N, C-alpha and C positions, 0 to 999 in steps of 0.2 A: 504494500500500500504506500510505502515511502516514495517509490518511483512515480506513482500516480500523483502524489502531492507535488513532487518536483516538476513534473511535466505541466501541471496546471499553472505553475508559476513561471513557465518558460518565457512568456512575453514580459514578465515583470523583472527579469534579470538583466534586461538590456537597459542602456542608459539614454538612448535617443528615442525620438518619436518615429513613427512609421512614415516613410516617404514612398509615394507611388513611383515605381520604376518601369512599369509596362502595363498595357491593356491590350487584350486580344480577344475579339469575339465576345465581348461582355465580361470577360474574366480579368480581374485586376490583380496585379502582382505588386506587393509592397515589401520594402526592406527596412530593417531596423539594425543600426550599428550596435555592437556590443563592446563595451569598454574592455580593453585588454585582449581582444580577439581579432584576428585578421578576417574572420568570417562574420556572417550576419544572420539574423533571424529573417526568414522569408514567410510572408503570408500571402496566400492566394485565395481570393474570394470570388464567388460567382453564383449563378443560379442554374437550375436544370428543370426541364418540364417533368422529369421523373420525381415521384414522391420520395420523401426522405428514406423510407425503408428500402425501396428499390435501389436508390442511389447507394446507400450504405452496403446493401447486399452485393452490388457490383464491385464496389471498392474493396470489400472484404474478400470476395471472390474465392477461388480455389487456392489453397496454400501453395500448391506446386506450380501454379501459373506465374511465369515471370515475363509474359509477352509484353506487358506495359513498361517493363524495365529492361531496355535493350542492353544496358551495361552489365546486367547480372549474367554471369557465365555458368554459375553453378548454384543450386539451392538444395539444401537438405532441410526437411521439415522435422523438427525435433519434438514439437508438441502441436497438436491440431484439435482443439476443442471448439464448441459452439461460441464461446466468448473469450478464448485465449489461444494465442499461437506463439511458438518460438521457432524461428527459422535461422539458418546459417546461410549467408550469401557470400559469394566471391564476386567482386566487381572488377571488370577489366578497365584499366586506365589507358587513355590514349597515349600518355607518356608516363614514364616512371614505373614504380612497383605497383602491382595490382593490390587492391584493398579487400578486406573481409570484415565481417561483423556478425554478431549474434543479436537478433532483433526480437524483443518481447513485445507482443501486440495484445492489447485488451480491448474488448468491445463493451460498451455500456449503453443500455437503452433506458431512456427516461420516459416511462409509460404515460406520465401525466401530461407531457407536452408533445410526445412523438419524436423528440429529438434523439438522435443516435450519435454517439461519439466513439471514435477509435483513437487509442493512445499507443504510441510507438516509442520505445527506448532501447538502446543497445545495452547489453548486459554481459557480464563475464559468466561463462558457463563451463563447468569442468568437462563436459562432453566435447567441447571445441576450444581447447587451449590455444593460446597465441601460436601461430605458425610462422616461423621465420621467413617463409616465402612471400608473406603478405604483410601489409601495414594495417593494423586494426583501427577502423574508423569508429567515430562516435556520432550517434543520431538521437535527437529528441524531436518528436513530432506529434501532432494530433490533427484530426479532421472531425468537424462537427457538422452534421446534417440536420437542418431545421425545416420543418414543414412550413410552407407559405400559405396564407389564408385562402388564396384563390386557386390553390393547387400547385404542384411542383415543390421544389425545395431550394434552400439556400445552403451553400457549403462554405466553410472557412477551414483552410488547410494551413497549418503553421509547421514550419520545419527549420531545424538548425542542424547542420552537418559539419563536423570537424573531420576533414579527410586526413589529418595529420601529415607530417612531412613538410618538405620545402617546395612549394609551388608559388608562382607569381599570383598575388592576391587577385589582380584583375582577371586572370585566366579562370581561377576557381570561382569567383563570384559570378562571372558571366555564365559559366557552365552550370552552376547550381541554380541560377535564376531560370535559364532556359529549360533545365530538367524539371523543375517544379511546375512551371507553367505548362509545358507540353504534357506532363503526367496528368495534371488536373484536367486539361482539355480532353485527353484521351479517356479518362474516367467518366467525364460528363458525356462524351459521345457514346460510350458503351452503356451508360445508364439510360439514355434516351432510346437507344436501340432495344434495350431489354424491357423497357416499360410497356 
């Protein structure tokens, strides 16, 4: 439960206000600088004609499916329950050493409002100790799906990723922004098709 508390505080740990960095097809990407970090919080906000439950179901998807994550070259599902997952991913980097992580995902349904939230955080797991062939990344993220009064849903996707290692900040920030925006757009497209 501690990690859930920490992830809910994610936007509060930054020192700056949110700044809009992009907008594409009604989806807004904002960034927030973090004091002492070369990386930034990213927030992607938009709407879908799919209801919140359908959108969350698409985002949750099949634990083995990495088709929306083109950089994931290998995935092992360690835990797959209705409201919890633990996956191990290897990420192919365009330059430098490939990355890996163990990601713990929790799903929470707020039945009184119809809101559904997914929380993501990297963890240490004895089943997947640090492998010297990879650099272990850190991720903290959440996505919240809220029903809209006239139908459809609104989503807010927050993510912070520390890829570790020495990369030019402009390169990393640009890649992370593009990745977050394209991933959100793809999930919205899939939610509309599935609805």
